[in-house]
Backbone bond lengths (Angstrom), bond angles and torsions (degrees), N, CA, C in turn:
res aa  C-N    CA-C-N  psi(-1)  N-CA   C-N-CA  omega(-1)  CA-C   N-CA-C  phi
1 M - - - 1.451 - - 1.526 111.74 -
2 F 1.352 116.71 -41.91 1.459 120.75 176.75 1.528 110.06 -63.59
3 N 1.312 117.21 -33.71 1.442 120.31 -177.66 1.522 111.34 -60.97
4 I 1.319 116.62 -41.66 1.482 120.56 -178.52 1.529 110.92 -85.00
5 N 1.322 116.89 -54.80 1.461 120.96 -170.85 1.499 113.45 -68.93
6 F 1.323 117.91 -35.82 1.470 120.72 -176.09 1.511 112.28 -107.51
7 F 1.312 116.44 -60.12 1.469 120.47 -173.16 1.531 111.41 -66.47
8 G 1.325 118.81 -32.62 1.470 120.53 174.44 1.509 112.11 -57.77
9 N 1.310 115.55 -42.97 1.473 121.43 179.79 1.535 110.17 -68.02
10 T 1.327 117.27 -44.14 1.487 118.39 -179.53 1.527 110.76 -64.96
11 R 1.314 117.55 -35.72 1.468 119.30 179.19 1.522 110.80 -68.81
12 L 1.297 117.69 -37.67 1.449 121.30 176.95 1.548 110.25 -62.84
13 V 1.329 115.93 -47.90 1.464 120.05 179.80 1.514 110.64 -60.69
14 K 1.330 115.98 -43.06 1.460 119.85 178.96 1.539 112.02 -61.02
15 A 1.319 115.86 -30.94 1.503 119.53 -179.42 1.509 110.61 -76.72
16 V 1.344 119.78 -38.59 1.483 120.94 -173.66 1.492 113.37 -92.35
17 L 1.334 116.91 -22.09 1.478 119.25 -174.12 1.546 113.62 -59.32
18 P 1.310 119.75 -42.22 1.490 118.25 179.54 1.547 113.20 -58.70
19 Y 1.346 116.77 -38.06 1.458 119.04 179.21 1.518 112.05 -69.90
20 M 1.319 115.47 -40.99 1.490 119.37 177.65 1.516 110.99 -66.46
21 R 1.311 118.22 -38.73 1.477 120.17 177.54 1.507 110.36 -64.68
22 K 1.307 118.27 -40.01 1.480 121.60 179.13 1.531 110.99 -64.29
23 Q 1.334 116.43 -36.06 1.483 121.21 178.50 1.509 112.86 -82.35
24 S 1.331 117.43 -12.24 1.475 124.62 -176.90 1.541 110.07 58.69
25 R 1.299 116.33 36.98 1.459 119.10 174.42 1.534 108.77 -172.06
26 G 1.314 114.85 162.41 1.444 121.29 -179.53 1.500 111.44 156.55
27 H 1.337 116.49 172.40 1.446 121.34 179.46 1.507 107.70 -147.89
28 I 1.299 116.84 117.02 1.459 124.22 176.49 1.514 108.63 -100.85
29 I 1.333 116.51 124.03 1.461 121.59 178.86 1.516 108.43 -114.25
30 G 1.320 116.46 116.67 1.437 121.72 178.78 1.507 110.29 -102.37
31 V 1.327 115.48 138.11 1.463 121.13 179.59 1.513 107.03 -101.45
32 S 1.304 116.25 116.34 1.469 121.69 -179.29 1.541 107.98 -115.42
33 S 1.291 117.41 -143.17 1.445 121.80 -176.51 1.514 107.94 -161.82
34 V 1.299 115.58 162.18 1.449 121.34 173.43 1.531 110.32 -62.18
35 G 1.330 114.70 -18.81 1.482 120.87 174.53 1.487 112.85 -68.71
36 G 1.323 118.13 -14.04 1.463 121.94 174.30 1.526 111.58 -89.38
37 L 1.313 116.49 -3.28 1.469 120.11 179.92 1.528 112.12 -110.78
38 F 1.323 115.50 -32.41 1.466 121.66 -177.80 1.528 108.51 -135.85
39 G 1.312 116.81 134.60 1.447 118.74 173.05 1.529 112.24 -68.83
40 Q 1.318 116.19 151.88 1.457 119.94 -177.31 1.537 108.78 -130.63
41 P 1.316 118.28 137.49 1.477 120.33 -179.57 1.542 111.02 -59.94
42 L 1.300 114.08 141.55 1.470 121.98 178.86 1.523 115.57 58.91
43 N 1.320 114.88 19.08 1.464 120.08 -179.45 1.539 108.80 -134.63
44 E 1.322 117.18 34.13 1.459 123.01 -170.09 1.534 113.50 -63.55
45 L 1.282 116.68 -43.76 1.482 119.37 -176.14 1.517 110.08 -68.75
46 Y 1.291 117.92 -43.08 1.454 122.09 178.09 1.539 110.90 -60.46
47 C 1.326 114.71 -47.34 1.493 118.81 178.52 1.519 110.59 -62.11
48 A 1.330 118.36 -39.35 1.435 120.88 179.01 1.529 111.95 -59.20
49 T 1.347 116.66 -40.78 1.460 119.77 179.35 1.515 110.62 -66.08
50 K 1.312 118.13 -36.99 1.456 121.67 -177.76 1.545 110.38 -76.64
51 F 1.303 117.20 -36.39 1.474 119.73 174.47 1.517 109.39 -61.47
52 A 1.332 116.80 -42.96 1.463 120.84 179.27 1.520 111.12 -63.48
53 L 1.309 115.96 -39.95 1.484 120.46 177.73 1.527 112.07 -63.59
54 E 1.331 115.77 -44.07 1.476 119.88 178.79 1.550 108.70 -61.75
55 G 1.322 117.82 -45.12 1.454 119.37 179.11 1.509 113.77 -64.34
56 F 1.293 117.24 -37.06 1.470 122.68 178.51 1.534 110.85 -62.43
57 Y 1.334 115.84 -49.85 1.492 118.72 -177.55 1.518 110.54 -70.08
58 E 1.351 118.48 -38.36 1.438 119.82 -179.98 1.516 111.24 -65.90
59 S 1.326 117.83 -39.46 1.434 121.67 176.76 1.526 113.38 -68.04
60 L 1.315 115.87 -41.28 1.470 121.42 176.62 1.520 111.08 -59.56
61 A 1.307 116.28 -41.02 1.448 122.21 -176.88 1.555 112.01 -63.12
62 T 1.330 116.65 -26.30 1.476 118.77 -176.16 1.507 112.97 -64.10
63 Y 1.328 118.90 -23.86 1.454 118.37 177.64 1.501 115.62 -123.91
64 V 1.340 121.15 -28.91 1.467 119.01 179.81 1.511 112.45 -69.60
65 T 1.335 116.25 -29.33 1.459 119.62 177.66 1.544 110.44 -69.63
66 K 1.312 115.64 -46.89 1.460 121.38 -176.97 1.507 113.06 -69.01
67 Y 1.328 117.88 -46.48 1.445 122.19 -171.11 1.518 115.31 -94.51
68 F 1.332 116.99 -24.04 1.472 120.14 -173.94 1.536 113.69 -124.59
69 N 1.328 117.25 2.14 1.467 121.34 -179.83 1.517 112.34 57.40
70 I 1.333 116.67 37.21 1.462 122.40 177.89 1.559 107.43 -108.00
71 K 1.309 115.01 119.21 1.454 118.67 -179.61 1.540 111.24 -84.98
72 I 1.278 114.47 148.31 1.493 120.81 177.41 1.540 107.36 -124.19
73 S 1.304 114.93 128.94 1.475 120.21 175.52 1.520 107.67 -127.37
74 I 1.339 115.71 142.54 1.451 120.70 173.75 1.553 107.94 -120.33
75 V 1.274 115.17 125.81 1.483 121.14 -178.12 1.524 107.97 -110.21
76 E 1.339 115.30 128.43 1.467 121.42 170.92 1.508 106.28 -111.40
77 P 1.339 118.90 95.59 1.447 122.20 -172.88 1.494 115.98 -52.47
78 V 1.322 119.81 -46.53 1.472 120.35 -178.03 1.504 110.91 -65.39
79 A 1.345 116.28 -41.35 1.483 119.93 177.52 1.497 110.65 -60.98
80 Q 1.336 118.84 -38.36 1.454 122.36 -179.00 1.553 109.25 -66.78
81 L 1.320 116.87 -41.85 1.455 120.65 179.45 1.523 110.80 -63.25
82 Q 1.330 117.70 -41.34 1.422 120.53 179.75 1.537 111.19 -63.79
83 R 1.342 115.38 -39.99 1.479 118.31 177.40 1.548 111.37 -62.29
84 L 1.355 116.33 -38.37 1.451 119.38 178.54 1.502 112.20 -64.29
85 R 1.329 117.23 -38.38 1.453 120.38 -178.77 1.523 111.09 -68.41
86 I 1.346 116.11 -32.09 1.462 118.95 -177.76 1.512 110.94 -72.55
87 T 1.329 117.48 -35.46 1.466 120.16 -177.51 1.515 112.55 -87.65
């Protein structure tokens, strides 16, 4: 599960980041889950992968945005749908 949910994302970022840095711009959009925001019973491993992903993108954003003009966005699709239903 970590291989797909976490390491797949880090490998993708590692592949595209040199090109975005060279261009001094870009936008990386990571797809996470509400499982990366709140732990869920009997879903520990999945949540761990999503928490790791959230931390990775949030940490990456602290310097690539400032120094390389590369934006980082994290989308939690279920959380977004719930917000739409409330409004």
